[in-house]
C-alpha positions as CSV (number, residue, x, y, z in Angstrom):
1,X,147.2,-9.7,-89.1
2,X,146.2,-10.6,-92.7
3,X,145.5,-14.4,-92.3
4,X,142.2,-15.9,-91.2
5,X,142.0,-19.7,-90.7
6,X,139.2,-21.1,-92.8
7,X,139.8,-24.7,-91.8
8,X,142.8,-26.8,-91.0
9,X,144.0,-26.7,-94.6
10,X,143.0,-23.3,-96.0
11,X,143.8,-19.8,-94.9
12,X,142.4,-16.5,-96.3
13,X,144.5,-13.4,-96.6
14,X,143.3,-9.8,-97.0
15,X,145.3,-7.8,-99.6
16,X,145.0,-4.0,-99.4
17,X,146.4,-1.3,-101.8
18,X,149.9,-0.3,-101.0
19,X,150.9,-3.6,-99.4
20,X,152.0,-6.9,-100.8
21,X,152.3,-10.5,-99.8
22,X,154.5,-13.4,-101.0
23,X,153.3,-17.0,-101.6
24,X,154.5,-20.3,-102.8
25,X,153.8,-20.7,-106.5
26,X,150.6,-22.8,-107.0
27,X,149.3,-22.0,-103.5
28,X,146.4,-19.8,-104.5
29,X,143.2,-21.7,-104.7
30,X,140.7,-18.8,-105.1
31,X,140.5,-15.0,-104.8
32,X,138.0,-12.1,-104.9
33,X,138.5,-8.5,-105.9
34,X,141.2,-6.9,-108.0
35,X,144.3,-9.0,-107.1
36,X,147.4,-9.5,-109.2
37,X,150.0,-12.3,-109.1
38,X,153.5,-12.0,-110.5
39,X,156.6,-14.2,-110.2
40,X,159.1,-12.6,-107.7
41,X,162.8,-12.8,-108.8
42,X,164.3,-10.2,-106.5
43,X,164.3,-12.3,-103.3
44,X,161.5,-10.4,-101.5
45,X,162.5,-8.1,-98.7
46,X,165.9,-9.8,-98.5
47,X,166.9,-8.7,-102.0
48,X,169.2,-10.7,-104.3
49,X,171.1,-12.4,-101.5
50,X,167.8,-13.9,-100.2
51,X,167.1,-15.2,-103.7
52,X,170.6,-16.8,-103.9
53,X,170.1,-18.3,-100.4
54,X,166.8,-19.8,-101.4
55,X,168.4,-21.4,-104.5
56,X,171.2,-22.8,-102.2
57,X,168.5,-24.1,-99.9
58,X,167.0,-26.1,-102.8
59,X,163.9,-24.0,-103.5
60,X,163.0,-24.9,-107.1
61,X,160.4,-22.2,-107.9
62,X,160.3,-18.4,-107.3
63,X,157.9,-16.9,-104.9
64,X,154.8,-15.1,-106.2
65,X,154.2,-11.5,-105.3
66,X,150.5,-10.7,-104.5
67,X,149.2,-7.2,-104.7
68,X,145.9,-5.4,-105.1
69,X,142.6,-5.1,-103.2
70,X,140.8,-8.2,-102.3
71,X,141.0,-11.6,-100.5
72,X,143.1,-14.6,-101.5
73,X,142.6,-18.2,-100.2
74,X,145.7,-20.4,-99.9
75,X,146.2,-24.1,-99.6
76,X,148.6,-26.6,-101.1
77,X,148.7,-30.4,-101.5
78,X,146.1,-30.9,-98.9
79,X,148.7,-30.1,-96.2
80,X,147.6,-28.8,-92.8
81,X,148.3,-25.0,-92.4
82,X,149.5,-23.2,-89.3
83,X,149.5,-19.4,-89.0
84,X,152.4,-18.0,-87.0
85,X,152.5,-14.3,-85.9
86,X,155.8,-12.6,-85.4
87,X,156.3,-9.5,-83.3
88,X,159.8,-8.5,-84.2
89,X,161.6,-11.8,-83.8
90,X,162.9,-14.3,-86.3
91,X,161.2,-17.4,-87.6
92,X,163.4,-20.3,-88.7
93,X,161.5,-22.5,-91.3
94,X,162.2,-24.6,-94.3
95,X,161.5,-22.9,-97.7
96,X,159.2,-25.7,-98.8
97,X,157.1,-25.2,-95.6
98,X,156.2,-21.7,-96.6
99,X,152.7,-21.2,-97.9
100,X,152.4,-17.4,-97.7
101,X,153.8,-14.5,-95.7
102,X,153.6,-10.8,-95.2
103,X,155.6,-8.7,-97.6
104,X,156.8,-6.6,-94.6
105,X,158.9,-9.5,-93.3
106,X,162.6,-9.6,-94.2
107,X,163.6,-12.9,-95.7
108,X,167.1,-14.5,-95.5
109,X,168.9,-17.8,-95.1
110,X,171.0,-19.3,-92.4
111,X,173.8,-21.8,-92.8
112,X,173.0,-24.7,-90.5
113,X,176.7,-24.9,-89.4
114,X,176.3,-21.5,-87.8
115,X,174.1,-23.0,-85.1
116,X,175.8,-26.1,-83.7
117,X,178.8,-26.3,-86.0
118,X,179.3,-29.8,-87.4
119,X,176.3,-31.1,-85.5
120,X,174.2,-28.4,-87.1
121,X,175.2,-29.7,-90.5
122,X,174.5,-33.3,-89.4
123,X,171.1,-32.1,-88.2
124,X,170.4,-30.8,-91.7
125,X,171.2,-34.2,-93.2
126,X,169.3,-36.2,-90.6
127,X,166.2,-34.1,-91.1
128,X,166.5,-33.8,-94.8
129,X,166.8,-30.0,-94.6
130,X,170.2,-29.7,-96.2
131,X,172.8,-27.1,-95.2
132,X,170.6,-24.0,-95.2
133,X,167.3,-22.9,-93.6
134,X,165.1,-19.9,-94.4
135,X,164.6,-17.0,-91.9
136,X,161.7,-14.5,-91.7
137,X,162.2,-11.5,-89.4
138,X,160.0,-8.6,-88.4
139,X,156.3,-7.9,-87.6
140,X,153.8,-9.9,-89.6
141,X,152.2,-13.3,-90.2
142,X,153.4,-16.5,-91.8
143,X,151.4,-19.5,-93.0
144,X,153.4,-22.7,-92.9
145,X,152.5,-26.2,-94.0
146,X,152.8,-29.6,-92.3
147,X,151.8,-33.2,-92.4
148,X,149.0,-34.3,-90.1
149,X,148.6,-31.1,-88.1
150,X,150.9,-28.9,-86.0
151,X,151.6,-29.0,-82.3
152,X,152.8,-25.7,-80.8
153,X,155.2,-26.2,-77.8
154,X,156.4,-23.4,-75.6
155,X,160.1,-23.3,-74.7
156,X,161.2,-21.8,-71.4
157,X,164.5,-21.5,-69.6
158,X,163.5,-24.2,-67.1
159,X,161.8,-26.4,-69.7
160,X,163.8,-27.1,-72.9
161,X,162.0,-29.2,-75.5
162,X,163.3,-32.2,-77.4
163,X,161.8,-33.1,-80.7
164,X,162.4,-35.6,-83.5
165,X,164.3,-33.7,-86.2
166,X,162.1,-35.1,-88.9
167,X,159.0,-33.8,-87.2
168,X,160.4,-30.3,-86.7
169,X,158.6,-27.6,-88.7
170,X,159.8,-24.2,-87.4
171,X,160.7,-22.2,-84.3
172,X,161.0,-18.6,-83.2
173,X,162.1,-16.6,-80.2
174,X,165.4,-16.4,-78.3
175,X,166.0,-20.1,-78.8
176,X,169.2,-22.1,-79.0
177,X,169.1,-25.5,-80.7
178,X,171.5,-28.4,-80.9
179,X,171.4,-32.0,-82.1
180,X,172.1,-34.7,-79.6
181,X,172.1,-38.5,-79.7
182,X,169.4,-40.3,-77.6
183,X,171.3,-43.6,-77.8
184,X,174.8,-44.8,-77.1
185,X,177.0,-45.4,-80.1
186,X,176.7,-49.2,-79.7
187,X,172.9,-48.9,-79.6
188,X,172.9,-46.8,-82.8
189,X,174.6,-49.4,-84.9
190,X,172.2,-50.8,-87.5
191,X,169.5,-48.2,-86.7
192,X,168.1,-45.5,-89.0
193,X,168.1,-41.9,-87.8
194,X,164.6,-42.1,-86.2
195,X,164.8,-41.6,-82.4
196,X,168.6,-42.0,-82.5
197,X,168.8,-38.2,-82.7
198,X,167.0,-35.5,-80.8
199,X,166.8,-31.8,-81.5
200,X,167.1,-29.9,-78.2
201,X,165.7,-26.4,-78.1
202,X,166.3,-24.2,-75.1
203,X,165.7,-20.5,-74.1
204,X,162.5,-18.5,-74.6
205,X,160.2,-19.1,-77.6
206,X,158.0,-21.6,-79.4
207,X,158.7,-24.7,-81.6
208,X,156.2,-26.1,-84.0
209,X,156.2,-29.9,-84.8
210,X,154.1,-32.0,-87.1
211,X,152.3,-35.2,-86.4
212,X,154.4,-37.0,-89.0
213,X,158.0,-37.7,-89.9
214,X,157.4,-37.1,-93.6
215,X,159.0,-34.3,-95.6
216,X,156.8,-32.2,-97.8
């Protein structure tokens, strides 16, 4: 895997000839060797439709394509960084959470309503994620950002996990998710979203949550 954790806020990636990586613009903090950085306007492995999906999801800047022979150190905004390894499954993560990822991974977008119907769209509004989320599929590594560190929680058939939608960072595996209310309707009157809603994840996989309810 190309990422090595330098500390909680910096990762180092090895770039080799014939391969490429993608990163968020402005994420490179230092590099060694012969490495080139160019804006990516084709949507990565997902092609033009991935690019359109990212625009719909509210991503303001294009990704950077990273190629050459050397090492690149990534960090952004002092956020904590978590490296997630994929072995053929799909990672669901917000576009603004992505720091860098393998060019071998296929990028796409998912309409929130396709998982949970109307409540899926409500989830997007409650968490501030909007109506779309980013997907990365295949074999490779992803570096994601979070506030205050990341907790990795296993999801098993006999042990679903409930998380605060605003603390949710990403998940992968054979996982189903739905938004539910933790309080009765009368109890919710006059309250903000907060703990009034819970995101329930069940199946087999992993969910990553941050130690904060702040958006990046």
